[in-house]
VOPAGU-2260 file (C-alpha; in pm, 1 decimal, decimal comma):
REM VOPAGU-2260
SITE   aa  ch    i         X         Y         Z
SITE  UNK   A    0    9133,8   12944,2    9332,1
SITE  UNK   A    1    8933,9   13205,5    9520,2
SITE  UNK   A    2    9076,9   13325,1    9851,8
SITE  UNK   A    3    8778,0   13185,3   10038,0
SITE  UNK   A    4    8776,1   12851,6    9858,3
SITE  UNK   A    5    8871,4   12545,2   10058,6
SITE  UNK   A    6    8920,2   12210,6    9887,7
SITE  UNK   A    7    8889,4   11876,5   10065,9
SITE  UNK   A    8    8988,7   11548,8    9907,7
SITE  UNK   A    9    8829,1   11212,8    9978,6
SITE  UNK   A   10    8996,8   10986,6   10234,5
SITE  UNK   A   11    8974,2   10665,3   10030,7
SITE  UNK   A   12    9211,9   10524,8    9774,3
SITE  UNK   A   13    9541,7   10660,2    9906,7
SITE  UNK   A   14    9814,7   10616,4    9646,9
SITE  UNK   A   15   10128,0   10696,5    9843,5
SITE  UNK   A   16   10363,9   10471,0   10040,3
SITE  UNK   A   17   10362,6   10437,5   10419,3
SITE  UNK   A   18   10679,8   10305,5   10584,4
SITE  UNK   A   19   10745,7   10229,3   10953,5
SITE  UNK   A   20   11070,8   10317,0   11131,7
SITE  UNK   A   21   11213,6   10523,8   10845,7
SITE  UNK   A   22   11579,9   10626,8   10902,3
SITE  UNK   A   23   11593,0   11005,8   10884,5
SITE  UNK   A   24   11962,9   10988,6   10799,7
SITE  UNK   A   25   11848,2   10894,7   10447,9
SITE  UNK   A   26   11651,5   11216,7   10420,9
SITE  UNK   A   27   11880,6   11472,5   10583,5
SITE  UNK   A   28   12165,1   11639,7   10398,2
SITE  UNK   A   29   12374,4   11591,8   10715,2
SITE  UNK   A   30   12324,3   11214,0   10676,3
SITE  UNK   A   31   12262,7   11178,2   11050,8
SITE  UNK   A   32   11968,3   11124,5   11283,8
SITE  UNK   A   33   11733,0   10861,7   11418,9
SITE  UNK   A   34   11416,4   10706,7   11274,8
SITE  UNK   A   35   11069,0   10844,4   11225,3
SITE  UNK   A   36   10793,1   10624,7   11367,6
SITE  UNK   A   37   10612,0   10643,9   11033,7
SITE  UNK   A   38   10694,7   10804,2   10700,1
SITE  UNK   A   39   10448,0   10877,3   10422,4
SITE  UNK   A   40   10549,5   10942,2   10064,3
SITE  UNK   A   41   10242,6   11090,5    9891,9
SITE  UNK   A   42   10177,1   11042,4    9523,0
SITE  UNK   A   43   10085,8   11408,0    9467,3
SITE  UNK   A   44    9918,0   11704,4    9634,5
SITE  UNK   A   45    9569,8   11549,3    9631,9
SITE  UNK   A   46    9707,6   11233,3    9790,5
SITE  UNK   A   47    9882,1   11440,8   10059,4
SITE  UNK   A   48    9552,5   11609,4   10145,2
SITE  UNK   A   49    9371,5   11276,7   10155,6
SITE  UNK   A   50    9634,4   11125,9   10384,6
SITE  UNK   A   51    9626,9   11419,0   10628,0
SITE  UNK   A   52    9249,6   11379,2   10651,1
SITE  UNK   A   53    9291,5   11019,8   10774,9
SITE  UNK   A   54    9517,2   11105,4   11069,5
SITE  UNK   A   55    9392,5   11130,5   11425,5
SITE  UNK   A   56    9390,0   11490,7   11557,1
SITE  UNK   A   57    9654,9   11414,1   11819,3
SITE  UNK   A   58    9902,6   11251,1   11578,8
SITE  UNK   A   59   10231,1   11447,5   11559,9
SITE  UNK   A   60   10303,1   11542,5   11198,5
SITE  UNK   A   61   10602,1   11700,6   11021,1
SITE  UNK   A   62   10637,7   11782,9   10650,8
SITE  UNK   A   63   10992,2   11764,8   10517,0
SITE  UNK   A   64   11141,8   11836,6   10176,8
SITE  UNK   A   65   11506,7   11761,3   10102,9
SITE  UNK   A   66   11615,4   11784,6   10466,8
SITE  UNK   A   67   11879,1   12042,2   10376,1
SITE  UNK   A   68   11817,0   12267,4   10676,7
SITE  UNK   A   69   11736,1   12000,6   10930,8
SITE  UNK   A   70   11889,3   11807,3   11219,2
SITE  UNK   A   71   11691,1   11513,0   11355,5
SITE  UNK   A   72   11817,5   11397,6   11692,2
SITE  UNK   A   73   11939,6   11041,3   11734,8
SITE  UNK   A   74   11626,8   10933,3   11924,6
SITE  UNK   A   75   11422,6   11002,5   11613,4
SITE  UNK   A   76   11077,7   11151,6   11556,0
SITE  UNK   A   77   10751,2   11043,2   11708,3
SITE  UNK   A   78   10441,6   11041,3   11491,4
SITE  UNK   A   79   10437,6   11071,6   11113,4
SITE  UNK   A   80   10676,7   11245,4   10876,0
SITE  UNK   A   81   10549,4   11331,3   10528,1
SITE  UNK   A   82   10802,0   11381,1   10249,1
SITE  UNK   A   83   10709,0   11635,1    9983,7
SITE  UNK   A   84   11006,4   11613,0    9747,4
SITE  UNK   A   85   10918,6   11409,2    9441,7
SITE  UNK   A   86   10546,0   11433,6    9517,1
SITE  UNK   A   87   10467,0   11804,4    9523,9
SITE  UNK   A   88   10664,8   11847,6    9205,8
SITE  UNK   A   89   10451,6   12053,6    8966,8
SITE  UNK   A   90   10605,3   12368,1    8818,7
SITE  UNK   A   91   10452,2   12576,1    8540,5
SITE  UNK   A   92   10431,7   12921,6    8387,1
SITE  UNK   A   93   10078,6   13040,3    8468,1
SITE  UNK   A   94   10094,1   13402,6    8349,6
SITE  UNK   A   95   10335,3   13662,9    8223,0
SITE  UNK   A   96   10626,4   13650,6    8464,1
SITE  UNK   A   97   10437,2   13419,2    8702,6
SITE  UNK   A   98   10565,7   13073,8    8797,5
SITE  UNK   A   99   10360,3   12827,6    9002,1
SITE  UNK   A  100   10577,0   12581,6    9196,2
SITE  UNK   A  101   10468,7   12319,7    9446,8
SITE  UNK   A  102   10643,2   12285,2    9780,7
SITE  UNK   A  103   10850,9   11980,2    9685,4
SITE  UNK   A  104   11021,4   12149,5    9389,8
SITE  UNK   A  105   11389,6   12220,8    9455,5
SITE  UNK   A  106   11460,9   12594,0    9471,9
SITE  UNK   A  107   11742,7   12574,3    9213,3
SITE  UNK   A  108   11495,6   12417,1    8969,9
SITE  UNK   A  109   11271,9   12725,4    8999,5
SITE  UNK   A  110   11574,5   12936,7    8913,4
SITE  UNK   A  111   11664,7   12731,9    8604,9
SITE  UNK   A  112   11301,4   12694,4    8492,9
SITE  UNK   A  113   11238,3   13068,4    8512,8
SITE  UNK   A  114   11551,4   13153,2    8316,2
SITE  UNK   A  115   11464,3   12894,9    8052,3
SITE  UNK   A  116   11125,8   13065,0    8010,7
SITE  UNK   A  117   11275,2   13410,8    7964,6
SITE  UNK   A  118   11244,3   13551,2    8316,7
SITE  UNK   A  119   11488,9   13730,8    8543,3
SITE  UNK   A  120   11492,6   13769,4    8920,3
SITE  UNK   A  121   11492,6   13403,9    9023,8
SITE  UNK   A  122   11868,2   13358,7    8998,1
SITE  UNK   A  123   11929,9   13378,5    9374,0
SITE  UNK   A  124   11719,5   13064,4    9425,4
SITE  UNK   A  125   12002,1   12865,2    9264,5
SITE  UNK   A  126   12199,2   12921,1    9585,2
SITE  UNK   A  127   11928,6   12775,1    9812,2
SITE  UNK   A  128   11972,1   12396,0    9831,1
SITE  UNK   A  129   11628,9   12305,4    9969,8
SITE  UNK   A  130   11274,9   12300,9    9836,5
SITE  UNK   A  131   11018,5   12573,1    9777,2
SITE  UNK   A  132   10834,7   12471,5   10094,5
SITE  UNK   A  133   11142,6   12515,3   10309,4
SITE  UNK   A  134   11239,3   12839,9   10137,8
SITE  UNK   A  135   10894,9   12981,9   10213,3
SITE  UNK   A  136   10893,1   12857,6   10573,5
SITE  UNK   A  137   11220,0   13031,3   10662,2
SITE  UNK   A  138   11221,4   13312,3   10405,4
SITE  UNK   A  139   11544,3   13168,6   10272,4
SITE  UNK   A  140   11775,2   13398,1   10083,6
SITE  UNK   A  141   12122,6   13462,0    9951,2
SITE  UNK   A  142   12313,1   13709,4    9736,4
SITE  UNK   A  143   12099,7   14000,2    9860,6
SITE  UNK   A  144   11753,9   13855,6    9784,9
SITE  UNK   A  145   11492,5   13667,0    9988,4
SITE  UNK   A  146   11222,5   13420,6    9886,0
SITE  UNK   A  147   10923,4   13630,2    9989,6
SITE  UNK   A  148   11049,2   13923,7    9781,1
SITE  UNK   A  149   10905,6   13733,2    9484,4
SITE  UNK   A  150   10595,4   13569,0    9632,1
SITE  UNK   A  151   10259,8   13678,0    9493,7
SITE  UNK   A  152   10050,0   13427,7    9691,5
SITE  UNK   A  153   10077,8   13082,5    9844,9
SITE  UNK   A  154    9872,0   12768,1    9880,1
SITE  UNK   A  155    9870,2   12606,4   10223,4
SITE  UNK   A  156    9738,5   12274,2   10350,3
SITE  UNK   A  157    9606,6   12245,4   10702,8
SITE  UNK   A  158    9609,6   11959,8   10952,2
SITE  UNK   A  159    9274,9   11830,4   10822,7
SITE  UNK   A  160    9389,7   11821,2   10459,5
SITE  UNK   A  161    9215,3   12139,8   10344,5
SITE  UNK   A  162    9380,5   12373,2   10092,1
SITE  UNK   A  163    9353,2   12752,4   10125,5
SITE  UNK   A  164    9526,5   13039,9    9949,5
SITE  UNK   A  165    9706,1   13310,4   10145,0
SITE  UNK   A  166    9884,2   13634,4   10053,5
SITE  UNK   A  167   10206,0   13786,1   10195,1
SITE  UNK   A  168   10001,1   14020,0   10412,3
SITE  UNK   A  169    9894,2   13718,9   10620,0
SITE  UNK   A  170   10251,1   13668,6   10743,2
SITE  UNK   A  171   10508,5   13838,5   10960,6
SITE  UNK   A  172   10821,1   13828,4   10745,6
SITE  UNK   A  173   11181,9   13902,0   10830,3
SITE  UNK   A  174   11537,5   13778,7   10799,9
SITE  UNK   A  175   11512,6   13396,8   10791,6
SITE  UNK   A  176   11167,6   13426,2   10943,8
SITE  UNK   A  177   10808,8   13366,7   10836,8
SITE  UNK   A  178   10516,2   13325,8   11074,9
SITE  UNK   A  179   10142,1   13344,5   11027,4
SITE  UNK   A  180    9982,4   13648,0   11190,7
SITE  UNK   A  181    9772,0   13555,2   11495,8
SITE  UNK   A  182    9468,8   13729,8   11346,7
SITE  UNK   A  183    9449,3   13476,0   11062,9
SITE  UNK   A  184    9599,6   13165,7   11226,0
SITE  UNK   A  185    9350,7   12882,4   11270,2
SITE  UNK   A  186    9584,7   12591,4   11345,7
SITE  UNK   A  187    9881,1   12400,8   11206,5
SITE  UNK   A  188    9939,3   12440,8   10834,2
SITE  UNK   A  189   10215,6   12392,3   10580,5
SITE  UNK   A  190   10307,8   12546,7   10247,7
SITE  UNK   A  191   10186,5   12340,6    9954,4
SITE  UNK   A  192   10276,4   12572,4    9664,6
SITE  UNK   A  193   10351,3   12931,3    9569,6
SITE  UNK   A  194   10299,7   13170,6    9283,0
SITE  UNK   A  195   10621,3   13364,3    9219,2
SITE  UNK   A  196   10636,2   13682,9    9014,7
SITE  UNK   A  197   10954,6   13739,1    8818,1
SITE  UNK   A  198   11049,7   13989,5    8549,7
SITE  UNK   A  199   11014,1   13900,6    8182,3
SITE  UNK   A  200   11354,3   13962,1    8032,0
SITE  UNK   A  201   11674,9   13809,4    7903,9
SITE  UNK   A  202   11668,3   13440,5    7988,9
SITE  UNK   A  203   12018,1   13381,2    7856,2
SITE  UNK   A  204   12157,6   13654,2    8081,1
SITE  UNK   A  205   11970,5   13499,6    8374,6
SITE  UNK   A  206   12122,8   13158,5    8299,4
SITE  UNK   A  207   12468,8   13314,4    8292,1
SITE  UNK   A  208   12409,6   13474,0    8632,9
SITE  UNK   A  209   12292,6   13138,9    8770,2
SITE  UNK   A  210   12616,6   12979,6    8650,3
SITE  UNK   A  211   12818,6   13256,8    8815,7
SITE  UNK   A  212   12632,5   13223,0    9145,6
SITE  UNK   A  213   12676,9   12845,8    9145,0
SITE  UNK   A  214   13048,6   12887,1    9077,8
SITE  UNK   A  215   13073,5   13119,8    9379,2
SITE  UNK   A  216   12888,4   12865,6    9590,8
SITE  UNK   A  217   13114,2   12580,0    9481,5
SITE  UNK   A  218   13424,1   12789,2    9553,8
SITE  UNK   A  219   13316,3   12902,6    9900,6
SITE  UNK   A  220   13116,6   12613,3   10048,5
SITE  UNK   A  221   13210,1   12253,7   10141,6
SITE  UNK   A  222   12967,2   12091,7    9900,1
SITE  UNK   A  223   13169,1   11770,2    9882,2
SITE  UNK   A  224   13080,9   11676,0   10242,0
SITE  UNK   A  225   12739,7   11624,0   10406,1
SITE  UNK   A  226   12623,2   11953,4   10554,8
SITE  UNK   A  227   12306,9   12154,8   10616,8
SITE  UNK   A  228   12412,0   12489,3   10475,6
SITE  UNK   A  229   12461,3   12785,1   10707,9
SITE  UNK   A  230   12425,2   12665,3   11065,3
SITE  UNK   A  231   12374,6   13002,2   11233,9
SITE  UNK   A  232   12188,0   13316,2   11132,8
SITE  UNK   A  233   12396,9   13623,0   11068,4
SITE  UNK   A  234   12365,5   13862,6   11363,5
SITE  UNK   A  235   12266,3   14221,9   11280,7
SITE  UNK   A  236   12548,4   14402,2   11102,0
SITE  UNK   A  237   12785,7   14106,5   11104,9
SITE  UNK   A  238   12843,4   13756,9   10969,2
SITE  UNK   A  239   12835,6   13441,1   11177,4
SITE  UNK   A  240   13120,6   13293,6   10971,7
SITE  UNK   A  241   13347,6   13588,6   11054,5
SITE  UNK   A  242   13280,5   13559,7   11427,7
SITE  UNK   A  243   13336,9   13184,1   11428,1
SITE  UNK   A  244   13658,3   13213,2   11227,3
SITE  UNK   A  245   13790,3   13489,9   11455,6
SITE  UNK   A  246   13749,8   13246,2   11743,7
SITE  UNK   A  247   13985,9   13007,6   11565,0
SITE  UNK   A  248   13720,1   12738,9   11540,0
SITE  UNK   A  249   13773,4   12619,2   11183,9
SITE  UNK   A  250   13857,1   12250,5   11204,7
SITE  UNK   A  251   13715,2   12207,2   11556,5
SITE  UNK   A  252   13577,7   11853,1   11585,9
SITE  UNK   A  253   13345,8   11661,2   11812,1
SITE  UNK   A  254   13316,8   11299,4   11706,9
SITE  UNK   A  255   13255,9   11293,0   11334,1
SITE  UNK   A  256   13133,9   11653,8   11316,0
SITE  UNK   A  257   13371,4   11931,9   11215,1
SITE  UNK   A  258   13355,2   12308,0   11165,6
SITE  UNK   A  259   13437,8   12335,6   10797,4
SITE  UNK   A  260   13785,0   12450,5   10700,5
SITE  UNK   A  261   13629,4   12607,4   10390,4
SITE  UNK   A  262   13343,2   12803,3   10546,6
SITE  UNK   A  263   13325,5   12861,2   10922,1
SITE  UNK   A  264   12944,2   12874,6   10933,6
SITE  UNK   A  265   12919,1   12519,2   10799,5
SITE  UNK   A  266   12944,9   12202,9   11006,8
SITE  UNK   A  267   13027,4   11895,0   10802,3
SITE  UNK   A  268   12984,1   11526,4   10864,7
SITE  UNK   A  269   13329,1   11382,2   10808,3
SITE  UNK   A  270   13190,0   11031,9   10772,3
SITE  UNK   A  271   13027,9   10895,9   11084,9
SITE  UNK   A  272   12890,5   11193,0   11276,8
SITE  UNK   A  273   12587,0   11139,0   11496,4
SITE  UNK   A  274   12321,7   11404,2   11536,7
SITE  UNK   A  275   12449,7   11439,2   11893,8
SITE  UNK   A  276   12802,2   11515,2   11764,7
SITE  UNK   A  277   12661,7   11790,0   11542,9
SITE  UNK   A  278   12442,1   11942,6   11812,5
SITE  UNK   A  279   12723,9   11938,6   12068,8
SITE  UNK   A  280   12954,9   12107,1   11818,8
SITE  UNK   A  281   12690,1   12373,1   11754,8
SITE  UNK   A  282   12672,8   12435,7   12130,4
SITE  UNK   A  283   13052,0   12460,3   12155,2
SITE  UNK   A  284   13065,0   12714,8   11872,7
SITE  UNK   A  285   12781,3   12917,6   12023,2
SITE  UNK   A  286   12952,6   12929,4   12364,7
SITE  UNK   A  287   13289,6   13027,6   12217,2
SITE  UNK   A  288   13143,0   13312,5   12011,5
SITE  UNK   A  289   12945,8   13440,8   12310,7
SITE  UNK   A  290   13252,1   13431,3   12536,1
SITE  UNK   A  291   13482,1   13596,3   12279,5
SITE  UNK   A  292   13253,4   13843,8   12104,4
SITE  UNK   A  293   12954,3   13876,7   12333,8
SITE  UNK   A  294   12724,5   13770,1   12050,3
SITE  UNK   A  295   12460,3   13501,8   12101,1
SITE  UNK   A  296   12433,5   13313,9   11772,1
SITE  UNK   A  297   12092,0   13177,3   11675,2
SITE  UNK   A  298   12059,3   12849,5   11488,7
SITE  UNK   A  299   11937,2   12872,0   11130,9
SITE  UNK   A  300   11884,8   12495,8   11105,4
SITE  UNK   A  301   11575,1   12328,0   11251,0
SITE  UNK   A  302   11637,4   12073,5   11525,4
SITE  UNK   A  303   11367,3   11810,9   11572,8
SITE  UNK   A  304   11316,3   11487,8   11760,3
SITE  UNK   A  305   11433,5   11322,4   12078,2
SITE  UNK   A  306   11778,3   11255,1   12216,4
SITE  UNK   A  307   11893,3   10893,8   12212,7
């Protein structure tokens, strides 16, 4: 697709599923949160574009993947939530060392797919539990690598359902940060897909590294309990987990939310945590670290919606 090309899809014949009052606890890895007024599950990328084109300009809209980096408050979300996982699911090798993956593809799948097709450099994506769309939006990373290190170009969809290609130079990129430069911003848009460039190489060696990274993740993170990954960004030159642990906060609980005993930068749902429990525990941790270490921790998770 040429950089200047914009594709619009007809507004008739929608093939997805629209649901009212959809519980967001079903779609968040924390298993907490209120309801979305409306939820749309598109059939594919074309259907997503067609649906966006039918919405009134003032309708609040959020696109969500696996909900692995998300807290929806107990009062829920106004407007429409669109779920990309399972719909924007295409992944393919489109050139030597180039993988095209739509926004709803899970990041670990990109890692496994690339290794299976004899590429190296995607292994770190196995440690990112969300989707390609979320990884792009926050420049997710682990084990010394970040998502945008491997991005050749991206496909975005705007509020009117138009698709446009962009390149990394259109964005301000940093640690857990990605924002469109004001000079090219024209309104709200979301990532629909990306072209990743990896290195042709030893696929078997890449698969072995993926297994090793997953073993490290299993050993160090509380994967057996609902969580949203790292709660706070690492401050410059330090680690949020170290600061939280030095405050003696492992095991601190508010309601059903607990600072993980296994990894201090994880908050787990012990069974019946509300979004309010989780948010209050985040605030308590932030205040304790600021009082003890003089460091203001910034949330890595997105917090959306209204209080109950």
